[in-house]
C-alpha positions in Angstrom: 140.5 38.7 2.3 143.9 37.3 3.1 145.6 34.8 1.0 145.3 32.1 3.6 141.6 32.7 4.0 141.1 32.6 0.2 143.0 29.2 0.1 141.0 27.7 2.9 137.7 29.0 1.5 138.7 27.7 -2.0 139.6 24.3 -0.7 136.4 24.1 1.2 134.3 25.2 -1.8 136.0 22.8 -4.2 135.5 19.9 -1.8 131.7 20.3 -1.8 131.7 19.2 1.8 129.2 20.7 4.2 131.3 20.1 7.3 133.6 22.8 8.5 136.6 22.5 10.8 137.7 25.1 13.4 139.9 27.1 11.0 137.2 27.2 8.3 134.7 28.5 10.9 137.1 31.2 12.0 138.2 32.4 8.6 135.0 31.9 6.5 133.6 34.8 4.5 130.1 33.9 5.2 128.6 35.9 2.4 130.9 34.3 -0.2 130.2 30.9 1.2 126.4 31.6 1.0 126.9 32.8 -2.6 128.7 29.6 -3.5 126.0 27.5 -1.9 123.3 29.5 -3.8 125.1 29.0 -7.1 125.0 25.3 -6.5 121.3 25.3 -5.5 121.8 24.2 -1.9 118.8 24.8 0.4 119.1 27.3 3.2 119.1 24.5 5.7 122.8 24.1 4.9 123.4 27.0 7.2 122.2 24.8 10.1 124.9 22.3 9.3 127.5 25.1 9.4 126.1 26.4 12.7 126.3 23.0 14.2 129.8 22.4 13.0 131.0 25.8 14.3 129.2 25.5 17.6 131.7 22.9 18.6 134.4 25.7 18.5 132.1 28.3 20.1 131.9 30.2 16.8 128.6 31.7 15.5 128.4 31.9 11.7 127.1 35.3 10.3 123.7 34.1 9.2 122.6 37.4 7.7 125.7 37.6 5.6 125.4 33.9 4.5 121.7 34.3 3.6 122.4 37.5 1.7 125.2 35.8 -0.3 123.0 32.8 -0.9 120.3 35.0 -2.5 123.0 36.4 -4.8 124.0 32.9 -5.7 120.5 31.8 -6.3 120.1 34.6 -8.9 122.7 32.8 -10.9 121.4 29.3 -10.2 117.7 29.9 -10.9 118.0 30.4 -14.6 116.9 28.3 -17.6 120.6 27.5 -18.6 121.4 26.4 -15.1 118.3 24.3 -15.1 119.4 22.7 -18.4 122.8 21.8 -16.9 121.3 20.3 -13.7 118.8 18.3 -15.8 121.5 17.1 -18.1 123.5 15.9 -15.1 120.5 14.3 -13.5 121.0 16.4 -10.3 118.2 16.7 -7.8 116.3 20.0 -7.7 115.7 21.0 -4.1 113.0 23.6 -4.6 115.2 26.6 -4.0 114.0 28.9 -6.7 110.8 31.0 -6.5 108.3 32.5 -8.9 109.2 33.1 -12.5 112.8 32.1 -11.8 111.6 28.7 -10.7 109.5 28.4 -13.9 112.6 29.2 -16.0 114.8 26.8 -14.1 112.3 24.0 -14.4 111.9 24.6 -18.2 115.6 24.2 -18.5 115.8 21.3 -16.2 113.2 19.3 -18.1 114.9 20.2 -21.4 118.2 19.0 -20.0 116.8 15.7 -18.9 115.0 15.2 -22.2 118.2 16.0 -24.2 120.3 13.5 -22.1 117.6 10.8 -22.4 117.2 11.5 -26.2 121.0 10.9 -26.8 120.9 7.9 -24.6 117.8 6.2 -26.1 118.4 7.0 -29.7 121.9 5.7 -29.7 122.9 9.0 -31.3 126.5 8.1 -30.3 127.2 4.6 -31.6 130.7 4.3 -30.2 131.3 4.2 -26.5 134.4 6.5 -26.8 132.5 9.2 -28.7 129.6 9.1 -26.3 131.9 9.1 -23.3 133.9 12.1 -24.6 130.6 14.0 -25.3 129.0 13.5 -21.9 132.2 14.0 -19.9 133.1 17.2 -21.9 129.9 18.9 -20.8 130.2 21.0 -17.6 128.3 18.4 -15.7 128.6 14.7 -16.3 125.3 13.0 -17.0 124.3 10.0 -15.1 121.6 9.2 -17.7 123.9 6.8 -19.7 122.4 3.9 -21.6 125.1 1.4 -22.3 
């Protein structure tokens, strides 16, 4: 992958935006994009958005590469630890995991939500600054604050 392609893909991934411009459609590494979407737990329907965006420029995304990459990403996402982080951050689960991987993800997800609520409800952090530092230092910020 060329440096410019990597920069464009990196900027797109960091933005979290599902919309693609012409340059992104032309230069996207569809497998890598699918992998990143899988790691974030996005549903496969996100590909439809990319197809719609790129159709404006008469560009067809490589659906097979995207879906193969997404499956690789889901292997990282559909874990108990990832579920804990998502639950802690109060992120929605979009039913993307299957079988035992889904069971593991949901175990972690419920534990993460319970942990965030426990700290919130028990007042385990009496000072706002300590509570703020703890929640914001975790990889995902929790929206389950009780102030």
